[in-house]
Structures are given as structure tokens and as C-alpha cells.
N, C-alpha and C positions, 0 to 999 in steps of 0.2 A: 504494500500500500504506500503510495506517495504521500508527502505531507499534504494535509487537507485543511480547509477552513474550519473554524470552531463549530459551525453548525453540524458538520459531519462528525467531528470529534465527540460532541455531546451525544450523538446518537449511539456511539460505541461504548460510552461510559457504563451503562447498566450491565452489558455483557462482560466488560472488563472486570467490574467488581464481582460478578458472579463466577469469573474464571471461565467463561464460555467464549471468549474472543479468540479467533485464530492467532497463532504466534506472531505472524508478520504484522497484522493489524494492531495487536497488543503493543508491540515494540514501537510502532508509529505513534500510538496514543501516548505511551510513556515518554517518548522524545518530545512530543508537543507539550506535555505537562511539565517536564523538566526544563523546557524552554522558558517557563515563567508566565504562561498565559493565566492571568488572574481570573478571567471569566470562567475558563474551564476548570480551574482549581476550585472555584466556588461551586460549580456544578457538581464536582466530585463530592464535595462536602454535603450538598443537599441530597445526592443519591445515597451516600453512606448513611445519612440520618434516616432517610426513608427506609432503607434496608434494615437498619437497626430497629426501627419501629416495627417492621414486619417480624423480626426475630423476637422482640420482646412480647409480642402478642401471640406467639406460636402455641403457648400452653392453653389459650382460650379456644373455644370452638370457632373455627374459621371456615367461612364458605369456600367451597372447592374452587371457585373462580376468582377469589380475591387477589391472590398473588399475580396471576396473569393480568388482571385489570390494573393493579398498581404498577406493574412493570411496563405495561403499555402506556400508562399515564406518564411515567418517568421518561420513557423513550420518545414520546411524542409531545413533550411538554412545551410546545411552541405556543407563543402568545397569539399567533395569527394562523388562520386556516390556510394561508398561502406563504410559501417560503421560496425565495429565489437565491439558491446557494451560489450561483454564478450567473453572469449575464447569459440569457438565452435558455436557461434551465429553470423550470417552475415545478414545484411540488405542491399539490393541493391535498389537504387533509380533509376528506369529505365528512368524516365523523364530527368535525368541528364546525361544519357549515349548517346553518338552519335550513329547514325546508321552506321554500317560498311558494306562495300561491301563484298559479298561472293564469287565473281568470276563468278557467274551466273547472266546474265542480268536480271534486274527486281526483284532480290531477295536480300534483305538486312536483317541484324540482329543486335540485341543488346545483347551482350553476358553477361548474368547475373552471371554465375558461370561456372568454369571449374574444374573438379576433375582430377588432373594430374595423380593420381594413377590408376584410372579406365577408363579415357578417356570420362567420361560422362559429357556432357555440358547441361546447362539450358540456353535457349535463347528465346527472342521474335523475331519472324521472320515476315517480311512483304513481300508479293508477289504482284506485280502490276497486275491489271486486264489483263487477257489473257495470262499470263506467265504460262509456263509448266515446272515443276520441273522434272528432268529426272528420269527414272526408277532407283531403287537402292536396294541394299541388306543391311539389318540391321545387324550390328555387335552385337547389344544388343537390349534389349527392348526399344521401342520408344513410348513415350506418346505425343500426339499432342492435345492441348486444344484450341479450336477456341475462339478468342476474338472478331473478327468482320469479315464481309465479308462471302464469300461462296467458298468452294473448292470442286472439284470433285475428290474423292479418290476411284479409282477402280469402277467407275460408281455410287458411292453413294455421294449425296450432304451433306456436313457437314457445319454447320453454327454456329454463336456465341452460346456458351454454350455446343457445342457438343465435345465429346472426341473420339479420334481415337487411338487405341493401335496396335502396330505391334510387334510381338514377334521376338526374336533373330533369325537370319539366314533366315528370310522370305524375299521374293523378291516381290515387286509390281511395277506396271507400273507408268507412269507419274502421277503427281499430277497437276491438272489444276485449276488455279485461275479463277473462273467464274467472280468474281469481286475483286477489291482490298481487300486483306485479311491480317489480323494480327492473329498470333497464338503463344501460348507458347509451346515450344517443349523441351522435355528432351530426349536426344538421345546420341549415342556414336559417337565420332569423327571418328572412324574407319569405319563408314558406307561407302559402296562402290557404287559410281555412275556407272550406266551401260549405258554409252554413246554409241550411235550408230553413225556410220560414214555415 
């Protein structure tokens, strides 16, 4: 591992303290800490305090998922849902993003990225069971990757792990959520809903 910025070092600290970091990465983190970075040294102190607290409460009944939840909180302890560790690289922590209403009942989204130049958005979308997304015309290519649930897209059932592509300028009918569904979508904001009265 080459020398990295603090944001990467902080991600490795929990694994370093647990002794689970590969040797090469552990050496790079140790070099960084010995280099005198006060921010990372403070982060080590916080992580050690959190791990000590976990150890002190080990005699009490502990929910099975507590340690993984705490470790995930330590690992992703970013104050922002978006981190740009270097120019041109963006990391979006979807768990930290709130669901936002889309204006369509039963359809919410977490906007992961918007390209203002092209109008292309990347989002996680949730549709409640039984909801129908209106027929629409695609302004550009749309990629829809199913994360959970089942959708009916033009008579075809798509489920977790399935991909649905729609080419620019194509039109298709309603998308029906057979059950509550989550999917990742990359689409163009200029898509046109074809609402009937």
C-alpha cells in the first residue's frame, strides 16, 4: 500500500486495532502515525476508547449484532454522506442519506450523484408494494439494477440481481411494484412522465 491521505488511513484504523489488517497495509498505517499526523492519532484514541467500551460491557448480555454495528459506525464515521478523497473520486455513503420524496406517492429516492452537465443522476429508488410508476419516455439510456423486491416491467418480472436497460427515446408503460422494491437507477433527469388524465 502506498502512502495515503488521512481519510483512507482512518478507514484502516479499526482493522489495525483488531489485528485484522494485512501486513503491508498495517506497516503503511504505522508509518503514517509515526509521521506525526495528529488527526489520525486522535482517531486512534477514539477507536481505542470505543473498543475498550465494547470490552468493558462484554460481561453484560449483548445483542448479537452490536459489535458489527459499532465497528461499522467506527469505520464509516464520516460527518458527510459524500467524501471526495481525491479530485475526480467520490464516495457516497447511502446509509447516511435521507430518503426524499419524488412527488409520486409511494416512490422515494436517495440521490447519490447528479451530473449537472449531462442531467444524468444515480439514485437508489424505493417503491412501496402495489405502486405503479407511470409510463415514461427516456431522454437517455437508463440502467435499473434490482437490489430487493420484485417489479413488473412490461410484463417481465425483475428481481434482486436483475438488470433492466432502456435505450434513449424509448417509451414503456407503467412499472408495477409487485412487492416493496429497492433498485439502483442511472437515468436522465429529463425523462418525461406520460401521465394520463
